Phi, psi and omega in degrees: 000131180239100176285135180252143176283156190301330181296335182265000182277143176287169178301152176295147178258351181203174182263158182300334179297340180262002185294310179233109186235332181290134186305316181292331175289319177302314180297321178298319178296312182298329179273358180081012182270347182230121183236009179204153174223134177256132181225160179278356176225174179264119186254348186209157173261153175300132181092348180290150182257133176252130178255127176227113178050045176082002177250145183252140178228137181258139177280118184267329184205147175220124181202164177275149176209138175280141179303326179292346179268356181295138176244172176299328176299317177298318179298323178294325174301328182274355179092019179242163182275337183206165176300320181297318177297317179297313180301313180300319180295312181300313182291336179289329178254011169227068182305136178085350180287129176282151174258097184257121181305332182273349180294133179257147178232162175266125177265131176240109177263140183216163179212162178303136179285140176283135182270000000 
């Protein structure tokens, strides 16, 4: 994992409001089972706040990762038990998308915001 400082990050491609949108993912975040989201674009800045059902989460890290570098630990950040479970889930809601080990995604790690 290579955390990049914010000055080296490219512009966001989407807004933080679109980072976690599927209801079951929202519930995983609220239950503490999901602490990261991987997207094909950059949706948040480090330190930005994400609001989900009245709870606040701060983005702790944003960095690139190749799909081939995912481990079961990374899958657990996403709320899955293994990389294979995570892969099956992603491919189920992106029909026709290839799973290419060299494809890079943006990782957004977050945690509950301190009040």
